[in-house]
C-alpha beads as a LAMMPS data file, in Angstrom:
LAMMPS data file: protein, C-alpha beads

340 atoms
339 bonds

1 atom types
1 bond types

-500.0 500.0 xlo xhi
-500.0 500.0 ylo yhi
-500.0 500.0 zlo zhi

Masses

1 110.0

Atoms # bond

1 1 1 273.592 132.203 208.344
2 1 1 273.056 134.299 205.287
3 1 1 269.821 133.967 203.327
4 1 1 267.360 134.443 206.241
5 1 1 264.496 136.892 205.905
6 1 1 264.803 140.117 208.099
7 1 1 262.061 138.726 210.249
8 1 1 264.055 135.543 210.892
9 1 1 267.208 137.371 211.553
10 1 1 265.508 139.654 214.115
11 1 1 264.084 136.640 215.802
12 1 1 267.437 135.045 216.033
13 1 1 269.073 138.155 217.314
14 1 1 266.392 138.360 220.211
15 1 1 267.107 134.731 221.046
16 1 1 270.874 135.217 220.957
17 1 1 270.782 138.166 223.257
18 1 1 268.355 136.708 225.757
19 1 1 270.617 133.464 225.889
20 1 1 273.886 135.377 226.485
21 1 1 274.187 136.961 229.804
22 1 1 276.673 139.556 228.635
23 1 1 275.031 139.984 225.355
24 1 1 276.965 140.648 222.147
25 1 1 278.614 143.510 220.124
26 1 1 277.095 144.769 216.896
27 1 1 280.182 143.359 215.179
28 1 1 279.880 139.959 216.641
29 1 1 276.179 139.805 215.644
30 1 1 277.112 141.051 212.147
31 1 1 279.662 138.293 211.743
32 1 1 277.401 135.676 213.237
33 1 1 274.410 136.434 210.899
34 1 1 276.706 137.462 207.869
35 1 1 275.241 140.861 207.444
36 1 1 276.674 144.458 207.737
37 1 1 276.952 146.200 211.090
38 1 1 274.579 148.883 209.769
39 1 1 271.899 146.085 209.120
40 1 1 272.306 144.928 212.671
41 1 1 271.924 148.509 213.993
42 1 1 268.747 148.812 212.135
43 1 1 267.440 145.495 213.486
44 1 1 268.274 146.469 216.970
45 1 1 266.689 149.822 216.671
46 1 1 263.502 148.393 215.156
47 1 1 263.299 145.756 218.055
48 1 1 263.759 148.595 220.628
49 1 1 261.073 150.777 218.939
50 1 1 258.813 147.550 219.202
51 1 1 259.250 147.657 223.005
52 1 1 261.673 144.682 223.438
53 1 1 264.050 145.505 226.422
54 1 1 267.311 145.726 224.656
55 1 1 270.020 148.104 225.852
56 1 1 273.740 148.843 224.971
57 1 1 275.989 148.535 227.907
58 1 1 279.711 149.376 228.170
59 1 1 282.101 146.614 227.666
60 1 1 285.901 145.999 227.519
61 1 1 288.052 148.187 225.249
62 1 1 285.074 150.694 224.937
63 1 1 282.913 148.453 222.964
64 1 1 279.172 148.437 223.674
65 1 1 277.429 144.995 224.287
66 1 1 273.869 144.802 223.493
67 1 1 271.928 142.846 226.251
68 1 1 268.428 141.984 226.922
69 1 1 267.314 143.635 230.070
70 1 1 264.445 143.087 232.511
71 1 1 262.296 146.153 233.125
72 1 1 258.787 147.235 233.650
73 1 1 257.742 145.879 230.053
74 1 1 258.908 142.407 230.930
75 1 1 256.125 140.158 232.303
76 1 1 256.237 139.511 235.993
77 1 1 257.173 135.901 235.473
78 1 1 260.455 134.088 234.525
79 1 1 260.179 133.967 230.739
80 1 1 262.665 135.818 228.569
81 1 1 261.500 137.422 225.289
82 1 1 262.425 134.437 223.101
83 1 1 260.619 132.174 225.400
84 1 1 257.514 134.267 225.167
85 1 1 257.973 134.395 221.428
86 1 1 258.253 130.685 221.195
87 1 1 255.043 130.082 223.372
88 1 1 253.121 132.622 221.317
89 1 1 254.092 131.040 217.994
90 1 1 253.506 127.464 219.527
91 1 1 249.809 128.094 219.417
92 1 1 249.654 126.519 215.939
93 1 1 250.404 123.144 217.442
94 1 1 247.260 123.257 219.616
95 1 1 244.944 124.139 216.809
96 1 1 243.610 120.607 216.518
97 1 1 242.228 121.098 220.084
98 1 1 240.529 124.222 219.236
99 1 1 237.130 124.496 221.249
100 1 1 238.369 122.182 224.034
101 1 1 239.296 123.128 227.592
102 1 1 242.961 122.457 226.670
103 1 1 242.606 125.091 223.915
104 1 1 240.637 127.444 226.239
105 1 1 243.235 127.267 228.788
106 1 1 246.130 127.763 226.341
107 1 1 244.303 130.882 225.040
108 1 1 243.981 132.355 228.508
109 1 1 247.645 131.992 228.767
110 1 1 248.226 133.616 225.446
111 1 1 246.031 136.504 226.463
112 1 1 248.087 137.051 229.488
113 1 1 251.246 137.090 227.232
114 1 1 249.584 139.670 224.831
115 1 1 248.622 141.873 227.706
116 1 1 252.264 142.133 228.620
117 1 1 253.304 143.352 225.256
118 1 1 252.758 146.570 223.457
119 1 1 250.833 146.806 220.095
120 1 1 253.921 147.238 218.039
121 1 1 255.332 144.041 219.435
122 1 1 252.097 142.179 218.968
123 1 1 252.131 143.274 215.291
124 1 1 255.646 142.121 214.948
125 1 1 254.722 138.698 216.370
126 1 1 251.862 138.542 213.935
127 1 1 254.225 138.947 211.000
128 1 1 256.429 136.020 212.472
129 1 1 253.312 133.866 212.620
130 1 1 253.763 133.448 208.946
131 1 1 257.038 131.589 209.390
132 1 1 255.344 128.731 211.064
133 1 1 252.604 126.599 209.386
134 1 1 251.124 123.348 210.555
135 1 1 249.258 121.256 208.099
136 1 1 245.915 119.852 209.164
137 1 1 246.272 116.428 207.288
138 1 1 244.581 113.677 209.318
139 1 1 243.791 116.029 212.314
140 1 1 240.486 115.240 214.165
141 1 1 238.326 118.214 214.943
142 1 1 237.257 118.459 218.590
143 1 1 235.457 121.859 218.651
144 1 1 232.179 120.017 219.260
145 1 1 233.627 117.606 221.837
146 1 1 234.817 120.098 224.356
147 1 1 232.342 118.913 227.001
148 1 1 233.174 115.270 226.403
149 1 1 237.072 115.929 226.699
150 1 1 236.294 117.958 229.903
151 1 1 234.304 115.186 231.402
152 1 1 236.810 112.605 230.639
153 1 1 239.738 114.700 232.060
154 1 1 237.701 115.001 235.256
155 1 1 237.100 111.236 235.361
156 1 1 240.857 110.675 234.762
157 1 1 241.970 113.150 237.418
158 1 1 239.317 112.230 240.131
159 1 1 239.362 108.570 239.316
160 1 1 235.609 108.464 238.859
161 1 1 233.644 105.606 237.268
162 1 1 232.448 106.951 233.878
163 1 1 230.023 105.595 231.308
164 1 1 230.735 106.310 227.571
165 1 1 228.436 105.878 224.615
166 1 1 230.655 104.496 221.888
167 1 1 230.472 103.321 218.280
168 1 1 233.344 101.469 217.018
169 1 1 234.480 101.382 213.408
170 1 1 232.811 97.690 213.017
171 1 1 229.606 98.508 215.030
172 1 1 226.307 99.339 213.297
173 1 1 224.993 101.295 216.300
174 1 1 226.569 102.897 219.517
175 1 1 226.781 100.968 222.792
176 1 1 227.192 102.110 226.205
177 1 1 230.122 101.014 228.457
178 1 1 231.058 101.516 232.147
179 1 1 234.784 102.285 232.370
180 1 1 237.485 103.321 234.548
181 1 1 239.381 106.142 232.696
182 1 1 243.070 105.810 233.091
183 1 1 244.334 108.602 230.646
184 1 1 244.216 110.225 227.258
185 1 1 246.723 109.668 224.473
186 1 1 247.228 112.014 221.479
187 1 1 248.342 110.072 218.487
188 1 1 248.616 111.144 214.837
189 1 1 246.105 113.974 215.201
190 1 1 243.488 112.160 217.257
191 1 1 242.760 111.808 220.975
192 1 1 242.221 108.267 222.525
193 1 1 240.984 107.230 225.837
194 1 1 242.700 104.395 227.653
195 1 1 240.297 102.787 230.165
196 1 1 239.398 99.583 231.936
197 1 1 236.293 98.382 230.396
198 1 1 233.904 96.520 232.810
199 1 1 232.153 95.022 229.744
200 1 1 235.320 93.743 228.259
201 1 1 237.034 92.986 231.535
202 1 1 240.330 94.482 230.166
203 1 1 242.028 97.836 229.397
204 1 1 240.868 99.098 226.084
205 1 1 241.492 102.088 223.807
206 1 1 238.576 104.144 222.668
207 1 1 238.962 106.773 220.041
208 1 1 237.541 110.080 221.168
209 1 1 235.896 110.876 217.751
210 1 1 233.664 107.903 218.218
211 1 1 232.431 108.737 221.726
212 1 1 229.163 110.619 221.514
213 1 1 228.244 110.873 225.288
214 1 1 229.888 110.794 228.589
215 1 1 228.566 110.577 232.074
216 1 1 230.458 110.758 235.379
217 1 1 229.345 108.622 238.291
218 1 1 229.690 109.372 241.974
219 1 1 231.599 106.114 242.427
220 1 1 235.406 106.203 242.529
221 1 1 237.867 103.645 241.613
222 1 1 241.596 102.972 242.344
223 1 1 243.853 103.060 239.422
224 1 1 246.662 100.500 239.844
225 1 1 249.654 102.410 241.461
226 1 1 252.145 101.087 238.956
227 1 1 250.023 101.923 235.884
228 1 1 251.857 104.350 233.460
229 1 1 250.504 105.096 229.997
230 1 1 253.837 105.243 228.533
231 1 1 254.759 101.756 229.856
232 1 1 251.420 100.435 228.872
233 1 1 252.088 101.354 225.266
234 1 1 255.746 100.755 225.108
235 1 1 255.466 97.695 222.913
236 1 1 253.044 99.212 220.437
237 1 1 253.741 101.471 217.533
238 1 1 251.072 103.804 218.411
239 1 1 247.951 103.094 220.495
240 1 1 247.116 99.483 219.983
241 1 1 249.010 97.468 222.542
242 1 1 248.232 93.802 221.680
243 1 1 247.844 90.931 223.891
244 1 1 250.968 88.705 223.212
245 1 1 254.634 89.029 224.070
246 1 1 256.755 91.467 222.006
247 1 1 258.275 89.756 218.941
248 1 1 261.065 90.920 216.770
249 1 1 260.028 92.535 213.274
250 1 1 262.523 92.985 210.482
251 1 1 261.652 94.984 207.427
252 1 1 263.910 96.037 204.603
253 1 1 263.392 99.403 202.785
254 1 1 264.534 100.245 199.402
255 1 1 267.076 102.993 198.746
256 1 1 264.322 105.444 197.491
257 1 1 262.729 105.522 200.992
258 1 1 265.488 104.371 203.338
259 1 1 266.595 108.040 204.076
260 1 1 262.964 109.011 204.899
261 1 1 262.749 106.026 207.315
262 1 1 266.162 106.799 208.847
263 1 1 265.084 110.489 209.304
264 1 1 262.208 109.503 211.911
265 1 1 262.039 108.028 215.243
266 1 1 259.419 105.356 214.983
267 1 1 259.793 103.368 218.207
268 1 1 262.146 103.195 221.163
269 1 1 263.326 99.801 220.405
270 1 1 264.042 100.451 216.651
271 1 1 267.476 99.475 215.186
272 1 1 268.505 100.945 211.728
273 1 1 271.133 99.006 209.832
274 1 1 272.218 100.471 206.596
275 1 1 273.002 97.651 204.003
276 1 1 275.696 97.474 201.291
277 1 1 273.240 97.455 198.553
278 1 1 271.627 100.770 199.710
279 1 1 268.723 99.270 201.385
280 1 1 268.011 99.783 205.053
281 1 1 267.375 97.050 207.536
282 1 1 264.656 98.056 210.198
283 1 1 264.325 96.046 213.347
284 1 1 261.874 96.707 216.173
285 1 1 260.232 94.725 219.033
286 1 1 256.370 94.994 219.077
287 1 1 253.427 93.282 220.730
288 1 1 250.743 94.413 218.140
289 1 1 251.521 94.377 214.487
290 1 1 248.139 96.010 213.338
291 1 1 249.665 99.578 212.909
292 1 1 252.801 98.319 211.666
293 1 1 251.011 96.350 208.882
294 1 1 249.309 99.481 207.530
295 1 1 252.652 101.411 207.874
296 1 1 254.548 98.978 205.770
297 1 1 251.757 98.710 203.146
298 1 1 252.146 102.527 202.728
299 1 1 255.672 102.026 201.307
300 1 1 254.290 99.564 198.592
301 1 1 256.876 97.667 196.803
302 1 1 259.726 99.634 198.525
303 1 1 259.240 97.574 201.742
304 1 1 260.041 94.010 202.270
305 1 1 259.016 92.124 205.416
306 1 1 261.605 89.554 206.517
307 1 1 260.298 88.724 210.039
308 1 1 257.766 87.371 211.364
309 1 1 256.385 85.112 208.624
310 1 1 252.789 85.769 209.914
311 1 1 253.187 89.537 209.010
312 1 1 254.747 88.646 205.646
313 1 1 251.770 86.437 204.828
314 1 1 249.370 89.097 205.760
315 1 1 251.064 91.669 203.637
316 1 1 251.148 89.192 200.732
317 1 1 247.354 88.528 201.151
318 1 1 246.594 92.256 201.209
319 1 1 248.725 92.918 198.213
320 1 1 246.996 90.241 196.342
321 1 1 243.615 91.555 197.381
322 1 1 244.523 95.181 196.222
323 1 1 245.750 93.666 192.927
324 1 1 242.417 91.929 192.476
325 1 1 240.499 95.093 193.322
326 1 1 242.488 97.120 190.784
327 1 1 241.869 94.443 188.122
328 1 1 238.156 94.409 188.978
329 1 1 237.907 98.347 188.707
330 1 1 239.947 98.163 185.379
331 1 1 237.380 95.664 183.889
332 1 1 234.495 97.769 184.974
333 1 1 235.983 100.802 183.487
334 1 1 236.860 99.139 180.156
335 1 1 233.407 98.933 178.618
336 1 1 232.777 102.664 179.498
337 1 1 236.059 103.582 177.977
338 1 1 235.332 101.656 174.701
339 1 1 231.830 103.535 174.447
340 1 1 233.725 106.805 174.301

Bonds

1 1 1 2
2 1 2 3
3 1 3 4
4 1 4 5
5 1 5 6
6 1 6 7
7 1 7 8
8 1 8 9
9 1 9 10
10 1 10 11
11 1 11 12
12 1 12 13
13 1 13 14
14 1 14 15
15 1 15 16
16 1 16 17
17 1 17 18
18 1 18 19
19 1 19 20
20 1 20 21
21 1 21 22
22 1 22 23
23 1 23 24
24 1 24 25
25 1 25 26
26 1 26 27
27 1 27 28
28 1 28 29
29 1 29 30
30 1 30 31
31 1 31 32
32 1 32 33
33 1 33 34
34 1 34 35
35 1 35 36
36 1 36 37
37 1 37 38
38 1 38 39
39 1 39 40
40 1 40 41
41 1 41 42
42 1 42 43
43 1 43 44
44 1 44 45
45 1 45 46
46 1 46 47
47 1 47 48
48 1 48 49
49 1 49 50
50 1 50 51
51 1 51 52
52 1 52 53
53 1 53 54
54 1 54 55
55 1 55 56
56 1 56 57
57 1 57 58
58 1 58 59
59 1 59 60
60 1 60 61
61 1 61 62
62 1 62 63
63 1 63 64
64 1 64 65
65 1 65 66
66 1 66 67
67 1 67 68
68 1 68 69
69 1 69 70
70 1 70 71
71 1 71 72
72 1 72 73
73 1 73 74
74 1 74 75
75 1 75 76
76 1 76 77
77 1 77 78
78 1 78 79
79 1 79 80
80 1 80 81
81 1 81 82
82 1 82 83
83 1 83 84
84 1 84 85
85 1 85 86
86 1 86 87
87 1 87 88
88 1 88 89
89 1 89 90
90 1 90 91
91 1 91 92
92 1 92 93
93 1 93 94
94 1 94 95
95 1 95 96
96 1 96 97
97 1 97 98
98 1 98 99
99 1 99 100
100 1 100 101
101 1 101 102
102 1 102 103
103 1 103 104
104 1 104 105
105 1 105 106
106 1 106 107
107 1 107 108
108 1 108 109
109 1 109 110
110 1 110 111
111 1 111 112
112 1 112 113
113 1 113 114
114 1 114 115
115 1 115 116
116 1 116 117
117 1 117 118
118 1 118 119
119 1 119 120
120 1 120 121
121 1 121 122
122 1 122 123
123 1 123 124
124 1 124 125
125 1 125 126
126 1 126 127
127 1 127 128
128 1 128 129
129 1 129 130
130 1 130 131
131 1 131 132
132 1 132 133
133 1 133 134
134 1 134 135
135 1 135 136
136 1 136 137
137 1 137 138
138 1 138 139
139 1 139 140
140 1 140 141
141 1 141 142
142 1 142 143
143 1 143 144
144 1 144 145
145 1 145 146
146 1 146 147
147 1 147 148
148 1 148 149
149 1 149 150
150 1 150 151
151 1 151 152
152 1 152 153
153 1 153 154
154 1 154 155
155 1 155 156
156 1 156 157
157 1 157 158
158 1 158 159
159 1 159 160
160 1 160 161
161 1 161 162
162 1 162 163
163 1 163 164
164 1 164 165
165 1 165 166
166 1 166 167
167 1 167 168
168 1 168 169
169 1 169 170
170 1 170 171
171 1 171 172
172 1 172 173
173 1 173 174
174 1 174 175
175 1 175 176
176 1 176 177
177 1 177 178
178 1 178 179
179 1 179 180
180 1 180 181
181 1 181 182
182 1 182 183
183 1 183 184
184 1 184 185
185 1 185 186
186 1 186 187
187 1 187 188
188 1 188 189
189 1 189 190
190 1 190 191
191 1 191 192
192 1 192 193
193 1 193 194
194 1 194 195
195 1 195 196
196 1 196 197
197 1 197 198
198 1 198 199
199 1 199 200
200 1 200 201
201 1 201 202
202 1 202 203
203 1 203 204
204 1 204 205
205 1 205 206
206 1 206 207
207 1 207 208
208 1 208 209
209 1 209 210
210 1 210 211
211 1 211 212
212 1 212 213
213 1 213 214
214 1 214 215
215 1 215 216
216 1 216 217
217 1 217 218
218 1 218 219
219 1 219 220
220 1 220 221
221 1 221 222
222 1 222 223
223 1 223 224
224 1 224 225
225 1 225 226
226 1 226 227
227 1 227 228
228 1 228 229
229 1 229 230
230 1 230 231
231 1 231 232
232 1 232 233
233 1 233 234
234 1 234 235
235 1 235 236
236 1 236 237
237 1 237 238
238 1 238 239
239 1 239 240
240 1 240 241
241 1 241 242
242 1 242 243
243 1 243 244
244 1 244 245
245 1 245 246
246 1 246 247
247 1 247 248
248 1 248 249
249 1 249 250
250 1 250 251
251 1 251 252
252 1 252 253
253 1 253 254
254 1 254 255
255 1 255 256
256 1 256 257
257 1 257 258
258 1 258 259
259 1 259 260
260 1 260 261
261 1 261 262
262 1 262 263
263 1 263 264
264 1 264 265
265 1 265 266
266 1 266 267
267 1 267 268
268 1 268 269
269 1 269 270
270 1 270 271
271 1 271 272
272 1 272 273
273 1 273 274
274 1 274 275
275 1 275 276
276 1 276 277
277 1 277 278
278 1 278 279
279 1 279 280
280 1 280 281
281 1 281 282
282 1 282 283
283 1 283 284
284 1 284 285
285 1 285 286
286 1 286 287
287 1 287 288
288 1 288 289
289 1 289 290
290 1 290 291
291 1 291 292
292 1 292 293
293 1 293 294
294 1 294 295
295 1 295 296
296 1 296 297
297 1 297 298
298 1 298 299
299 1 299 300
300 1 300 301
301 1 301 302
302 1 302 303
303 1 303 304
304 1 304 305
305 1 305 306
306 1 306 307
307 1 307 308
308 1 308 309
309 1 309 310
310 1 310 311
311 1 311 312
312 1 312 313
313 1 313 314
314 1 314 315
315 1 315 316
316 1 316 317
317 1 317 318
318 1 318 319
319 1 319 320
320 1 320 321
321 1 321 322
322 1 322 323
323 1 323 324
324 1 324 325
325 1 325 326
326 1 326 327
327 1 327 328
328 1 328 329
329 1 329 330
330 1 330 331
331 1 331 332
332 1 332 333
333 1 333 334
334 1 334 335
335 1 335 336
336 1 336 337
337 1 337 338
338 1 338 339
339 1 339 340
């Protein structure tokens, strides 16, 4: 495990000692992290100076084992130091919800964690923060949607009839719908409301970014006892469920992208079958192909749809339209280029 920065190594030492009931000797830690015993001694001394409850205790053959103890500096709940550190650093994953009730509640918890630690330990945690970075690509921003999210969560929890003002991607103006909110789904950086729509007489998915107003009614509703969000979306690739029965989809991916596809979990029904020519056969059972279509198009010529034929035809039509658009843009740019 050589090559880590001192901060990374010290964090790993903390986790190791918290996880081992009888701790470890300096020699064991030095061998494990491939550094000298003197380096481990310095790390342990630094961690103790920062206020972490680490103590040497007598062990067999006169060797001291360093252990993580529980003393007055340890918070009065059943988290060890590494768990506290994990929660503290995990704040970055909640940043897309900044300004919402979820973020506010999490911040309250973080303040309690900070109150249980000394200034030196907090400064140390601040340095470790730089080891974790979350990109904001495609994230929705919900700081101005705090009240909307709060109201929707009340509607979901209390099963209260709710009206939402919503403007879909295709609408020219917002419309108001009476809905029975069933739950919220967080998908690819955005929140979605899954609700029974009185107007549509079916369960619909509403992107929270497009909800401009929410009102809670005094009337309550009864959510179906067997309704589960996970089961409702089990045949989708994301948040669009589709109306039909699940159908088999087969896509071949070129060697250049096959490893990327194989590294990720896309759907619980997926099957990945490496081919002798280096391509990867991807099989999945889905009821809605809308999200799969855009996903496949993102791979360009490195993805080949084998089944179903309807999806293959849609991909072909989309590719032809893209080619026509590119040709039109080229023709439009050519006279300008000639002038220069």
